[in-house]
N, CA, C and O atoms as CSV, one atom per row, in Angstrom:
chain,resi,resn,atom,element,x,y,z
A,1,MET,N,N,17.366,-36.792,-24.874
A,1,MET,CA,C,18.285,-37.780,-24.349
A,1,MET,C,C,17.703,-38.409,-23.097
A,1,MET,O,O,16.910,-37.798,-22.380
A,2,ARG,N,N,18.117,-39.645,-22.851
A,2,ARG,CA,C,17.745,-40.298,-21.601
A,2,ARG,C,C,18.820,-41.312,-21.256
A,2,ARG,O,O,19.529,-41.795,-22.138
A,3,ILE,N,N,18.941,-41.629,-20.002
A,3,ILE,CA,C,19.937,-42.601,-19.562
A,3,ILE,C,C,19.458,-43.991,-19.958
A,3,ILE,O,O,18.314,-44.358,-19.692
A,4,LEU,N,N,20.340,-44.767,-20.597
A,4,LEU,CA,C,20.005,-46.118,-21.023
A,4,LEU,C,C,20.497,-47.170,-20.040
A,4,LEU,O,O,19.742,-48.043,-19.613
A,5,HIS,N,N,21.780,-47.072,-19.686
A,5,HIS,CA,C,22.332,-48.068,-18.769
A,5,HIS,C,C,23.598,-47.559,-18.110
A,5,HIS,O,O,24.205,-46.578,-18.541
A,6,THR,N,N,23.975,-48.257,-17.053
A,6,THR,CA,C,25.254,-48.058,-16.372
A,6,THR,C,C,26.031,-49.350,-16.525
A,6,THR,O,O,25.482,-50.431,-16.314
A,7,MET,N,N,27.299,-49.254,-16.888
A,7,MET,CA,C,28.124,-50.443,-17.094
A,7,MET,C,C,29.019,-50.678,-15.875
A,7,MET,O,O,29.674,-49.765,-15.374
A,8,LEU,N,N,29.024,-51.924,-15.417
A,8,LEU,CA,C,29.909,-52.354,-14.339
A,8,LEU,C,C,30.751,-53.515,-14.847
A,8,LEU,O,O,30.218,-54.448,-15.449
A,9,ARG,N,N,32.055,-53.471,-14.614
A,9,ARG,CA,C,32.917,-54.601,-14.948
A,9,ARG,C,C,32.880,-55.579,-13.779
A,9,ARG,O,O,33.076,-55.195,-12.626
A,10,VAL,N,N,32.630,-56.836,-14.090
A,10,VAL,CA,C,32.503,-57.846,-13.043
A,10,VAL,C,C,33.513,-58.959,-13.261
A,10,VAL,O,O,33.856,-59.286,-14.397
A,11,GLY,N,N,33.987,-59.538,-12.163
A,11,GLY,CA,C,34.997,-60.586,-12.229
A,11,GLY,C,C,34.440,-61.967,-12.470
A,11,GLY,O,O,35.137,-62.822,-13.017
A,12,ASN,N,N,33.195,-62.212,-12.076
A,12,ASN,CA,C,32.563,-63.517,-12.261
A,12,ASN,C,C,31.121,-63.252,-12.663
A,12,ASN,O,O,30.291,-62.891,-11.829
A,13,LEU,N,N,30.831,-63.432,-13.931
A,13,LEU,CA,C,29.523,-63.054,-14.449
A,13,LEU,C,C,28.395,-63.864,-13.826
A,13,LEU,O,O,27.354,-63.301,-13.487
A,14,ASP,N,N,28.576,-65.158,-13.669
A,14,ASP,CA,C,27.501,-65.980,-13.087
A,14,ASP,C,C,27.189,-65.551,-11.657
A,14,ASP,O,O,26.024,-65.473,-11.268
A,15,ARG,N,N,28.224,-65.276,-10.882
A,15,ARG,CA,C,28.034,-64.817,-9.497
A,15,ARG,C,C,27.289,-63.478,-9.480
A,15,ARG,O,O,26.394,-63.272,-8.659
A,16,SER,N,N,27.658,-62.581,-10.377
A,16,SER,CA,C,26.996,-61.275,-10.445
A,16,SER,C,C,25.556,-61.411,-10.904
A,16,SER,O,O,24.669,-60.750,-10.365
A,17,LEU,N,N,25.313,-62.260,-11.894
A,17,LEU,CA,C,23.942,-62.471,-12.353
A,17,LEU,C,C,23.083,-63.053,-11.247
A,17,LEU,O,O,21.921,-62.673,-11.103
A,18,ASP,N,N,23.636,-63.974,-10.459
A,18,ASP,CA,C,22.892,-64.512,-9.312
A,18,ASP,C,C,22.502,-63.393,-8.351
A,18,ASP,O,O,21.367,-63.355,-7.875
A,19,PHE,N,N,23.424,-62.492,-8.066
A,19,PHE,CA,C,23.137,-61.389,-7.147
A,19,PHE,C,C,22.025,-60.491,-7.703
A,19,PHE,O,O,21.026,-60.244,-7.028
A,20,TYR,N,N,22.202,-60.012,-8.916
A,20,TYR,CA,C,21.253,-59.049,-9.464
A,20,TYR,C,C,19.878,-59.665,-9.730
A,20,TYR,O,O,18.862,-58.980,-9.606
A,21,THR,N,N,19.833,-60.955,-10.095
A,21,THR,CA,C,18.536,-61.570,-10.377
A,21,THR,C,C,17.918,-62.213,-9.138
A,21,THR,O,O,16.732,-62.018,-8.873
A,22,LYS,N,N,18.688,-62.964,-8.388
A,22,LYS,CA,C,18.124,-63.699,-7.244
A,22,LYS,C,C,18.055,-62.876,-5.968
A,22,LYS,O,O,17.112,-63.025,-5.191
A,23,VAL,N,N,19.039,-62.008,-5.737
A,23,VAL,CA,C,19.045,-61.203,-4.507
A,23,VAL,C,C,18.238,-59.920,-4.689
A,23,VAL,O,O,17.408,-59.587,-3.843
A,24,LEU,N,N,18.473,-59.196,-5.790
A,24,LEU,CA,C,17.763,-57.938,-6.006
A,24,LEU,C,C,16.469,-58.099,-6.797
A,24,LEU,O,O,15.651,-57.180,-6.826
A,25,GLY,N,N,16.270,-59.242,-7.435
A,25,GLY,CA,C,15.026,-59.484,-8.148
A,25,GLY,C,C,14.936,-58.889,-9.538
A,25,GLY,O,O,13.841,-58.764,-10.086
A,26,MET,N,N,16.072,-58.517,-10.123
A,26,MET,CA,C,16.069,-58.013,-11.493
A,26,MET,C,C,15.905,-59.180,-12.457
A,26,MET,O,O,15.985,-60.343,-12.062
A,27,LYS,N,N,15.677,-58.861,-13.710
A,27,LYS,CA,C,15.568,-59.863,-14.762
A,27,LYS,C,C,16.798,-59.790,-15.654
A,27,LYS,O,O,17.328,-58.710,-15.912
A,28,LEU,N,N,17.244,-60.944,-16.120
A,28,LEU,CA,C,18.279,-60.969,-17.147
A,28,LEU,C,C,17.590,-60.624,-18.456
A,28,LEU,O,O,16.761,-61.391,-18.945
A,29,LEU,N,N,17.929,-59.476,-19.024
A,29,LEU,CA,C,17.270,-58.988,-20.228
A,29,LEU,C,C,17.949,-59.485,-21.497
A,29,LEU,O,O,17.286,-59.750,-22.500
A,30,SER,N,N,19.269,-59.609,-21.451
A,30,SER,CA,C,20.004,-60.152,-22.592
A,30,SER,C,C,21.414,-60.533,-22.151
A,30,SER,O,O,21.948,-60.018,-21.168
A,31,ARG,N,N,21.988,-61.446,-22.909
A,31,ARG,CA,C,23.364,-61.879,-22.649
A,31,ARG,C,C,23.977,-62.241,-23.993
A,31,ARG,O,O,23.393,-62.997,-24.769
A,32,GLN,N,N,25.162,-61.696,-24.263
A,32,GLN,CA,C,25.811,-61.933,-25.546
A,32,GLN,C,C,27.313,-62.108,-25.353
A,32,GLN,O,O,27.978,-61.266,-24.749
A,33,ASP,N,N,27.830,-63.208,-25.874
A,33,ASP,CA,C,29.276,-63.440,-25.876
A,33,ASP,C,C,29.889,-62.806,-27.119
A,33,ASP,O,O,29.286,-62.809,-28.192
A,34,TYR,N,N,31.086,-62.266,-26.963
A,34,TYR,CA,C,31.851,-61.691,-28.067
A,34,TYR,C,C,33.214,-62.378,-28.098
A,34,TYR,O,O,34.192,-61.841,-27.578
A,35,PRO,N,N,33.282,-63.578,-28.712
A,35,PRO,CA,C,34.511,-64.377,-28.688
A,35,PRO,C,C,35.724,-63.649,-29.272
A,35,PRO,O,O,36.830,-63.798,-28.752
A,36,ASP,N,N,35.544,-62.876,-30.327
A,36,ASP,CA,C,36.684,-62.173,-30.909
A,36,ASP,C,C,37.260,-61.131,-29.957
A,36,ASP,O,O,38.467,-60.889,-29.947
A,37,GLY,N,N,36.397,-60.521,-29.163
A,37,GLY,CA,C,36.848,-59.529,-28.189
A,37,GLY,C,C,37.107,-60.107,-26.812
A,37,GLY,O,O,37.625,-59.419,-25.933
A,38,LYS,N,N,36.750,-61.363,-26.620
A,38,LYS,CA,C,36.940,-62.071,-25.349
A,38,LYS,C,C,36.222,-61.373,-24.194
A,38,LYS,O,O,36.806,-61.117,-23.141
A,39,PHE,N,N,34.935,-61.072,-24.419
A,39,PHE,CA,C,34.128,-60.499,-23.349
A,39,PHE,C,C,32.676,-60.913,-23.542
A,39,PHE,O,O,32.263,-61.328,-24.625
A,40,THR,N,N,31.908,-60.787,-22.453
A,40,THR,CA,C,30.475,-61.068,-22.459
A,40,THR,C,C,29.756,-59.867,-21.862
A,40,THR,O,O,30.208,-59.292,-20.872
A,41,LEU,N,N,28.628,-59.490,-22.475
A,41,LEU,CA,C,27.783,-58.429,-21.944
A,41,LEU,C,C,26.458,-59.034,-21.523
A,41,LEU,O,O,25.837,-59.782,-22.278
A,42,ALA,N,N,26.034,-58.709,-20.323
A,42,ALA,CA,C,24.724,-59.129,-19.831
A,42,ALA,C,C,24.020,-57.884,-19.302
A,42,ALA,O,O,24.602,-57.090,-18.562
A,43,PHE,N,N,22.758,-57.731,-19.693
A,43,PHE,CA,C,21.967,-56.589,-19.246
A,43,PHE,C,C,20.896,-57.074,-18.283
A,43,PHE,O,O,20.188,-58.041,-18.567
A,44,VAL,N,N,20.779,-56.396,-17.134
A,44,VAL,CA,C,19.764,-56.716,-16.140
A,44,VAL,C,C,18.951,-55.458,-15.850
A,44,VAL,O,O,19.434,-54.337,-16.008
A,45,GLY,N,N,17.721,-55.665,-15.428
A,45,GLY,CA,C,16.859,-54.540,-15.090
A,45,GLY,C,C,15.546,-55.037,-14.531
A,45,GLY,O,O,15.331,-56.243,-14.406
A,46,PHE,N,N,14.672,-54.112,-14.195
A,46,PHE,CA,C,13.394,-54.453,-13.594
A,46,PHE,C,C,12.246,-54.500,-14.590
A,46,PHE,O,O,11.243,-55.166,-14.332
A,47,ASP,N,N,12.365,-53.821,-15.705
A,47,ASP,CA,C,11.259,-53.713,-16.644
A,47,ASP,C,C,11.410,-54.675,-17.813
A,47,ASP,O,O,12.512,-55.118,-18.138
A,48,ASP,N,N,10.301,-54.982,-18.424
A,48,ASP,CA,C,10.304,-55.835,-19.607
A,48,ASP,C,C,10.636,-55.026,-20.853
A,48,ASP,O,O,10.537,-53.799,-20.875
A,49,ARG,N,N,11.027,-55.748,-21.874
A,49,ARG,CA,C,11.233,-55.140,-23.183
A,49,ARG,C,C,10.014,-55.447,-24.040
A,49,ARG,O,O,9.366,-56.482,-23.878
A,50,VAL,N,N,9.719,-54.551,-24.936
A,50,VAL,CA,C,8.650,-54.759,-25.906
A,50,VAL,C,C,9.290,-54.677,-27.283
A,50,VAL,O,O,9.914,-53.675,-27.632
A,51,ASP,N,N,9.127,-55.735,-28.054
A,51,ASP,CA,C,9.732,-55.804,-29.388
A,51,ASP,C,C,11.225,-55.524,-29.345
A,51,ASP,O,O,11.763,-54.854,-30.226
A,52,GLY,N,N,11.900,-56.045,-28.308
A,52,GLY,CA,C,13.345,-55.905,-28.195
A,52,GLY,C,C,13.835,-54.573,-27.673
A,52,GLY,O,O,15.043,-54.351,-27.594
A,53,LYS,N,N,12.919,-53.675,-27.312
A,53,LYS,CA,C,13.327,-52.356,-26.821
A,53,LYS,C,C,12.897,-52.173,-25.379
A,53,LYS,O,O,11.814,-52.603,-24.980
A,54,GLN,N,N,13.754,-51.534,-24.604
A,54,GLN,CA,C,13.464,-51.236,-23.209
A,54,GLN,C,C,12.308,-50.253,-23.139
A,54,GLN,O,O,12.290,-49.266,-23.874
A,55,VAL,N,N,11.356,-50.507,-22.274
A,55,VAL,CA,C,10.181,-49.632,-22.175
A,55,VAL,C,C,10.114,-48.874,-20.858
A,55,VAL,O,O,9.138,-48.162,-20.620
A,56,GLY,N,N,11.100,-48.998,-20.007
A,56,GLY,CA,C,11.017,-48.342,-18.705
A,56,GLY,C,C,12.343,-47.796,-18.252
A,56,GLY,O,O,13.036,-47.092,-18.987
A,57,ASP,N,N,12.682,-48.131,-17.034
A,57,ASP,CA,C,13.859,-47.580,-16.382
A,57,ASP,C,C,15.153,-48.066,-17.006
A,57,ASP,O,O,15.165,-48.990,-17.819
A,58,ALA,N,N,16.232,-47.431,-16.613
A,58,ALA,CA,C,17.566,-47.764,-17.104
A,58,ALA,C,C,17.963,-49.178,-16.676
A,58,ALA,O,O,17.412,-49.739,-15.729
A,59,GLU,N,N,18.919,-49.725,-17.388
A,59,GLU,CA,C,19.432,-51.068,-17.135
A,59,GLU,C,C,20.840,-50.983,-16.559
A,59,GLU,O,O,21.466,-49.923,-16.551
A,60,ILE,N,N,21.317,-52.119,-16.082
A,60,ILE,CA,C,22.719,-52.254,-15.687
A,60,ILE,C,C,23.356,-53.238,-16.657
A,60,ILE,O,O,22.858,-54.346,-16.856
A,61,GLU,N,N,24.457,-52.819,-17.254
A,61,GLU,CA,C,25.233,-53.678,-18.144
A,61,GLU,C,C,26.370,-54.285,-17.337
A,61,GLU,O,O,27.227,-53.566,-16.824
A,62,LEU,N,N,26.376,-55.595,-17.225
A,62,LEU,CA,C,27.463,-56.303,-16.550
A,62,LEU,C,C,28.427,-56.779,-17.626
A,62,LEU,O,O,28.065,-57.590,-18.478
A,63,THR,N,N,29.645,-56.278,-17.584
A,63,THR,CA,C,30.655,-56.628,-18.578
A,63,THR,C,C,31.672,-57.556,-17.941
A,63,THR,O,O,32.299,-57.214,-16.939
A,64,HIS,N,N,31.829,-58.735,-18.532
A,64,HIS,CA,C,32.838,-59.671,-18.058
A,64,HIS,C,C,33.902,-59.823,-19.143
A,64,HIS,O,O,33.641,-60.358,-20.220
A,65,ASN,N,N,35.095,-59.345,-18.838
A,65,ASN,CA,C,36.242,-59.517,-19.722
A,65,ASN,C,C,36.892,-60.844,-19.366
A,65,ASN,O,O,37.375,-61.035,-18.250
A,66,TRP,N,N,36.897,-61.753,-20.321
A,66,TRP,CA,C,37.378,-63.099,-20.073
A,66,TRP,C,C,38.811,-63.065,-19.553
A,66,TRP,O,O,39.663,-62.362,-20.096
A,67,GLY,N,N,39.062,-63.829,-18.503
A,67,GLY,CA,C,40.392,-63.914,-17.913
A,67,GLY,C,C,40.665,-62.876,-16.838
A,67,GLY,O,O,41.728,-62.901,-16.218
A,68,VAL,N,N,39.727,-61.962,-16.601
A,68,VAL,CA,C,39.887,-60.958,-15.546
A,68,VAL,C,C,38.894,-61.296,-14.448
A,68,VAL,O,O,37.686,-61.311,-14.681
A,69,ASP,N,N,39.406,-61.571,-13.234
A,69,ASP,CA,C,38.494,-61.981,-12.170
A,69,ASP,C,C,38.335,-60.965,-11.047
A,69,ASP,O,O,37.612,-61.216,-10.082
A,70,LYS,N,N,39.014,-59.805,-11.165
A,70,LYS,CA,C,38.889,-58.798,-10.111
A,70,LYS,C,C,39.272,-57.432,-10.667
A,70,LYS,O,O,40.163,-57.310,-11.508
A,71,TYR,N,N,38.574,-56.406,-10.174
A,71,TYR,CA,C,38.861,-55.026,-10.549
A,71,TYR,C,C,39.047,-54.184,-9.304
A,71,TYR,O,O,38.463,-54.470,-8.259
A,72,GLU,N,N,39.858,-53.149,-9.416
A,72,GLU,CA,C,39.977,-52.147,-8.369
A,72,GLU,C,C,38.885,-51.116,-8.621
A,72,GLU,O,O,38.818,-50.539,-9.706
A,73,LEU,N,N,38.031,-50.878,-7.635
A,73,LEU,CA,C,36.911,-49.965,-7.839
A,73,LEU,C,C,37.331,-48.498,-7.846
A,73,LEU,O,O,36.656,-47.666,-8.452
A,74,GLY,N,N,38.422,-48.179,-7.189
A,74,GLY,CA,C,38.866,-46.794,-7.153
A,74,GLY,C,C,38.004,-45.941,-6.239
A,74,GLY,O,O,37.066,-46.435,-5.613
A,75,SER,N,N,38.323,-44.674,-6.170
A,75,SER,CA,C,37.612,-43.784,-5.257
A,75,SER,C,C,36.572,-42.915,-5.965
A,75,SER,O,O,35.901,-42.116,-5.313
A,76,ALA,N,N,36.424,-43.053,-7.274
A,76,ALA,CA,C,35.472,-42.217,-8.003
A,76,ALA,C,C,34.066,-42.809,-8.009
A,76,ALA,O,O,33.086,-42.064,-8.032
A,77,TYR,N,N,33.952,-44.123,-7.991
A,77,TYR,CA,C,32.636,-44.746,-8.038
A,77,TYR,C,C,31.891,-44.482,-6.738
A,77,TYR,O,O,32.463,-44.584,-5.653
A,78,GLY,N,N,30.622,-44.144,-6.853
A,78,GLY,CA,C,29.785,-43.926,-5.674
A,78,GLY,C,C,28.842,-45.083,-5.465
A,78,GLY,O,O,29.141,-46.002,-4.703
A,79,HIS,N,N,27.703,-45.052,-6.135
A,79,HIS,CA,C,26.714,-46.116,-5.981
A,79,HIS,C,C,25.640,-45.993,-7.046
A,79,HIS,O,O,25.539,-44.979,-7.737
A,80,ILE,N,N,24.849,-47.031,-7.163
A,80,ILE,CA,C,23.639,-47.028,-7.965
A,80,ILE,C,C,22.491,-46.946,-6.965
A,80,ILE,O,O,22.531,-47.614,-5.932
A,81,ALA,N,N,21.470,-46.143,-7.250
A,81,ALA,CA,C,20.340,-45.999,-6.333
A,81,ALA,C,C,19.106,-46.681,-6.906
A,81,ALA,O,O,18.806,-46.562,-8.094
A,82,LEU,N,N,18.399,-47.398,-6.041
A,82,LEU,CA,C,17.149,-48.053,-6.395
A,82,LEU,C,C,16.059,-47.571,-5.451
A,82,LEU,O,O,16.249,-47.552,-4.235
A,83,GLN,N,N,14.929,-47.184,-6.003
A,83,GLN,CA,C,13.791,-46.812,-5.167
A,83,GLN,C,C,13.084,-48.082,-4.707
A,83,GLN,O,O,12.846,-48.992,-5.500
A,84,VAL,N,N,12.753,-48.135,-3.432
A,84,VAL,CA,C,12.041,-49.280,-2.863
A,84,VAL,C,C,10.848,-48.764,-2.063
A,84,VAL,O,O,10.849,-47.632,-1.577
A,85,ASP,N,N,9.831,-49.617,-1.936
A,85,ASP,CA,C,8.670,-49.223,-1.130
A,85,ASP,C,C,9.011,-49.202,0.354
A,85,ASP,O,O,8.543,-48.329,1.085
A,86,ASP,N,N,9.825,-50.157,0.804
A,86,ASP,CA,C,10.164,-50.312,2.222
A,86,ASP,C,C,11.625,-50.746,2.322
A,86,ASP,O,O,11.953,-51.897,2.033
A,87,ALA,N,N,12.488,-49.842,2.725
A,87,ALA,CA,C,13.924,-50.133,2.796
A,87,ALA,C,C,14.238,-51.179,3.859
A,87,ALA,O,O,15.162,-51.972,3.681
A,88,TYR,N,N,13.497,-51.197,4.948
A,88,TYR,CA,C,13.715,-52.183,6.005
A,88,TYR,C,C,13.433,-53.587,5.471
A,88,TYR,O,O,14.223,-54.511,5.668
A,89,GLN,N,N,12.297,-53.729,4.795
A,89,GLN,CA,C,11.922,-55.020,4.224
A,89,GLN,C,C,12.889,-55.424,3.111
A,89,GLN,O,O,13.243,-56.598,2.998
A,90,ALA,N,N,13.317,-54.468,2.292
A,90,ALA,CA,C,14.260,-54.763,1.211
A,90,ALA,C,C,15.572,-55.312,1.772
A,90,ALA,O,O,16.146,-56.242,1.206
A,91,CYS,N,N,16.050,-54.742,2.881
A,91,CYS,CA,C,17.278,-55.238,3.509
A,91,CYS,C,C,17.092,-56.660,4.027
A,91,CYS,O,O,17.981,-57.499,3.880
A,92,GLU,N,N,15.950,-56.927,4.627
A,92,GLU,CA,C,15.688,-58.282,5.129
A,92,GLU,C,C,15.675,-59.293,3.992
A,92,GLU,O,O,16.216,-60.390,4.128
A,93,LEU,N,N,15.061,-58.930,2.875
A,93,LEU,CA,C,15.043,-59.827,1.713
A,93,LEU,C,C,16.448,-60.082,1.184
A,93,LEU,O,O,16.789,-61.212,0.834
A,94,VAL,N,N,17.260,-59.036,1.125
A,94,VAL,CA,C,18.645,-59.197,0.663
A,94,VAL,C,C,19.384,-60.175,1.564
A,94,VAL,O,O,20.078,-61.067,1.079
A,95,LYS,N,N,19.237,-60.011,2.868
A,95,LYS,CA,C,19.917,-60.919,3.810
A,95,LYS,C,C,19.390,-62.348,3.682
A,95,LYS,O,O,20.176,-63.296,3.696
A,96,GLN,N,N,18.071,-62.516,3.557
A,96,GLN,CA,C,17.489,-63.851,3.402
A,96,GLN,C,C,17.982,-64.536,2.136
A,96,GLN,O,O,18.095,-65.761,2.094
A,97,ARG,N,N,18.272,-63.757,1.116
A,97,ARG,CA,C,18.723,-64.305,-0.167
A,97,ARG,C,C,20.239,-64.417,-0.252
A,97,ARG,O,O,20.779,-64.732,-1.312
A,98,GLY,N,N,20.932,-64.161,0.859
A,98,GLY,CA,C,22.380,-64.330,0.914
A,98,GLY,C,C,23.193,-63.115,0.525
A,98,GLY,O,O,24.404,-63.220,0.333
A,99,GLY,N,N,22.549,-61.961,0.403
A,99,GLY,CA,C,23.257,-60.734,0.045
A,99,GLY,C,C,23.827,-60.034,1.262
A,99,GLY,O,O,23.548,-60.412,2.400
A,100,LYS,N,N,24.628,-59.011,1.012
A,100,LYS,CA,C,25.338,-58.286,2.069
A,100,LYS,C,C,24.776,-56.869,2.218
A,100,LYS,O,O,24.827,-56.073,1.280
A,101,VAL,N,N,24.247,-56.566,3.392
A,101,VAL,CA,C,23.784,-55.220,3.730
A,101,VAL,C,C,24.937,-54.522,4.437
A,101,VAL,O,O,25.436,-55.014,5.449
A,102,THR,N,N,25.365,-53.373,3.906
A,102,THR,CA,C,26.491,-52.657,4.510
A,102,THR,C,C,26.052,-51.463,5.352
A,102,THR,O,O,26.830,-50.956,6.161
A,103,ARG,N,N,24.813,-51.012,5.168
A,103,ARG,CA,C,24.225,-49.979,6.020
A,103,ARG,C,C,22.750,-50.308,6.149
A,103,ARG,O,O,22.001,-50.267,5.173
A,104,GLU,N,N,22.350,-50.632,7.354
A,104,GLU,CA,C,20.959,-50.995,7.609
A,104,GLU,C,C,20.049,-49.815,7.295
A,104,GLU,O,O,20.485,-48.664,7.305
A,105,ALA,N,N,18.799,-50.104,7.021
A,105,ALA,CA,C,17.817,-49.072,6.704
A,105,ALA,C,C,17.609,-48.141,7.890
A,105,ALA,O,O,17.577,-48.573,9.043
A,106,GLY,N,N,17.470,-46.879,7.588
A,106,GLY,CA,C,17.205,-45.869,8.596
A,106,GLY,C,C,17.303,-44.495,7.963
A,106,GLY,O,O,17.733,-44.361,6.818
A,107,PRO,N,N,16.902,-43.471,8.708
A,107,PRO,CA,C,16.967,-42.112,8.168
A,107,PRO,C,C,18.398,-41.714,7.838
A,107,PRO,O,O,19.339,-42.055,8.555
A,108,MET,N,N,18.540,-40.987,6.738
A,108,MET,CA,C,19.872,-40.511,6.374
A,108,MET,C,C,20.331,-39.460,7.381
A,108,MET,O,O,19.519,-38.774,8.002
A,109,LYS,N,N,21.634,-39.352,7.524
A,109,LYS,CA,C,22.199,-38.357,8.433
A,109,LYS,C,C,21.785,-36.964,7.956
A,109,LYS,O,O,21.877,-36.663,6.766
A,110,HIS,N,N,21.341,-36.137,8.859
A,110,HIS,CA,C,20.926,-34.763,8.577
A,110,HIS,C,C,19.686,-34.704,7.703
A,110,HIS,O,O,19.493,-33.729,6.978
A,111,GLY,N,N,18.831,-35.737,7.756
A,111,GLY,CA,C,17.618,-35.735,6.950
A,111,GLY,C,C,16.635,-36.776,7.443
A,111,GLY,O,O,16.855,-37.418,8.470
A,112,THR,N,N,15.557,-36.936,6.709
A,112,THR,CA,C,14.523,-37.889,7.121
A,112,THR,C,C,14.316,-39.017,6.114
A,112,THR,O,O,13.630,-39.991,6.422
A,113,THR,N,N,14.892,-38.907,4.923
A,113,THR,CA,C,14.730,-39.950,3.917
A,113,THR,C,C,15.344,-41.248,4.426
A,113,THR,O,O,16.478,-41.259,4.904
A,114,VAL,N,N,14.597,-42.336,4.322
A,114,VAL,CA,C,15.080,-43.636,4.779
A,114,VAL,C,C,15.884,-44.269,3.648
A,114,VAL,O,O,15.392,-44.430,2.531
A,115,ILE,N,N,17.133,-44.626,3.960
A,115,ILE,CA,C,18.034,-45.233,2.989
A,115,ILE,C,C,18.699,-46.460,3.592
A,115,ILE,O,O,18.644,-46.683,4.802
A,116,ALA,N,N,19.322,-47.247,2.736
A,116,ALA,CA,C,20.137,-48.390,3.150
A,116,ALA,C,C,21.128,-48.642,2.026
A,116,ALA,O,O,20.947,-48.155,0.910
A,117,PHE,N,N,22.173,-49.404,2.320
A,117,PHE,CA,C,23.145,-49.768,1.291
A,117,PHE,C,C,23.395,-51.265,1.330
A,117,PHE,O,O,23.494,-51.871,2.397
A,118,VAL,N,N,23.494,-51.844,0.152
A,118,VAL,CA,C,23.909,-53.237,-0.006
A,118,VAL,C,C,25.109,-53.249,-0.940
A,118,VAL,O,O,25.423,-52.249,-1.585
A,119,GLU,N,N,25.771,-54.394,-1.001
A,119,GLU,CA,C,26.981,-54.504,-1.813
A,119,GLU,C,C,26.885,-55.738,-2.694
A,119,GLU,O,O,26.483,-56.806,-2.234
A,120,ASP,N,N,27.256,-55.590,-3.962
A,120,ASP,CA,C,27.241,-56.741,-4.862
A,120,ASP,C,C,28.529,-57.548,-4.683
A,120,ASP,O,O,29.412,-57.121,-3.940
A,121,PRO,N,N,28.658,-58.697,-5.340
A,121,PRO,CA,C,29.834,-59.551,-5.130
A,121,PRO,C,C,31.174,-58.914,-5.499
A,121,PRO,O,O,32.216,-59.347,-5.007
A,122,ASP,N,N,31.161,-57.887,-6.361
A,122,ASP,CA,C,32.401,-57.208,-6.736
A,122,ASP,C,C,32.687,-55.990,-5.873
A,122,ASP,O,O,33.695,-55.314,-6.075
A,123,GLY,N,N,31.809,-55.698,-4.907
A,123,GLY,CA,C,32.025,-54.568,-4.016
A,123,GLY,C,C,31.320,-53.291,-4.429
A,123,GLY,O,O,31.481,-52.265,-3.768
A,124,TYR,N,N,30.537,-53.324,-5.513
A,124,TYR,CA,C,29.793,-52.139,-5.925
A,124,TYR,C,C,28.655,-51.886,-4.937
A,124,TYR,O,O,27.940,-52.810,-4.549
A,125,LYS,N,N,28.499,-50.636,-4.540
A,125,LYS,CA,C,27.461,-50.250,-3.590
A,125,LYS,C,C,26.155,-49.939,-4.329
A,125,LYS,O,O,26.153,-49.345,-5.407
A,126,ILE,N,N,25.055,-50.357,-3.717
A,126,ILE,CA,C,23.724,-50.085,-4.231
A,126,ILE,C,C,22.918,-49.503,-3.080
A,126,ILE,O,O,22.797,-50.114,-2.019
A,127,GLU,N,N,22.369,-48.319,-3.303
A,127,GLU,CA,C,21.578,-47.641,-2.280
A,127,GLU,C,C,20.097,-47.933,-2.501
A,127,GLU,O,O,19.597,-47.874,-3.624
A,128,PHE,N,N,19.418,-48.244,-1.423
A,128,PHE,CA,C,17.964,-48.325,-1.434
A,128,PHE,C,C,17.447,-47.006,-0.874
A,128,PHE,O,O,17.857,-46.583,0.207
A,129,ILE,N,N,16.555,-46.363,-1.603
A,129,ILE,CA,C,15.921,-45.133,-1.135
A,129,ILE,C,C,14.434,-45.425,-1.006
A,129,ILE,O,O,13.764,-45.748,-1.987
A,130,GLN,N,N,13.929,-45.306,0.215
A,130,GLN,CA,C,12.530,-45.626,0.466
A,130,GLN,C,C,11.627,-44.539,-0.096
A,130,GLN,O,O,11.808,-43.349,0.163
A,131,ARG,N,N,10.655,-44.988,-0.870
A,131,ARG,CA,C,9.693,-44.064,-1.459
A,131,ARG,C,C,8.864,-43.438,-0.360
A,131,ARG,O,O,8.401,-44.129,0.547
A,132,LYS,N,N,8.678,-42.147,-0.437
A,132,LYS,CA,C,7.864,-41.430,0.551
A,132,LYS,C,C,6.394,-41.585,0.182
A,132,LYS,O,O,6.063,-41.714,-0.996
A,133,PRO,N,N,5.511,-41.574,1.179
A,133,PRO,CA,C,4.076,-41.685,0.897
A,133,PRO,C,C,3.657,-40.629,-0.130
A,133,PRO,O,O,3.996,-39.452,-0.006
A,134,GLY,N,N,2.918,-41.074,-1.136
A,134,GLY,CA,C,2.456,-40.160,-2.188
A,134,GLY,C,C,3.440,-39.913,-3.312
A,134,GLY,O,O,3.086,-39.325,-4.334
A,135,GLN,N,N,4.696,-40.364,-3.128
A,135,GLN,CA,C,5.718,-40.183,-4.156
A,135,GLN,C,C,5.493,-41.200,-5.272
A,135,GLN,O,O,5.206,-42.368,-5.007
A,136,ALA,N,N,5.621,-40.757,-6.502
A,136,ALA,CA,C,5.433,-41.658,-7.647
A,136,ALA,C,C,6.482,-42.749,-7.660
A,136,ALA,O,O,7.631,-42.537,-7.273
A,137,ALA,N,N,6.068,-43.914,-8.110
A,137,ALA,CA,C,6.990,-45.060,-8.209
A,137,ALA,C,C,7.935,-44.879,-9.363
A,137,ALA,O,O,8.783,-45.738,-9.607
């Protein structure tokens, strides 16, 4: 078994796609409307597909239910984590691209790992974890 994707319900698909592709630099891997079910699924990620199949890391599935423009996130959701080479630089890029940094890069409390948090347009948290020297990408 392996993790394929994480699904997030989004209120405005175009706004979310702009964030994940333009702010975080992911690629739109696929997008499909389901008129009978009144929803659209869009998959974003960092890796390319080969012959229609994902060849690398997990994807994020953005689900837009037509006519729903906002969701309550609740207290169970935590965050999605992304490994970055430089968390400080990643935060600067997010800000330059119009994204929201909610915790600036720096060592985590009670540790030395450098982390940061950003927020997508629906309020979902995304953690940047800085890769340590010698750590595999």
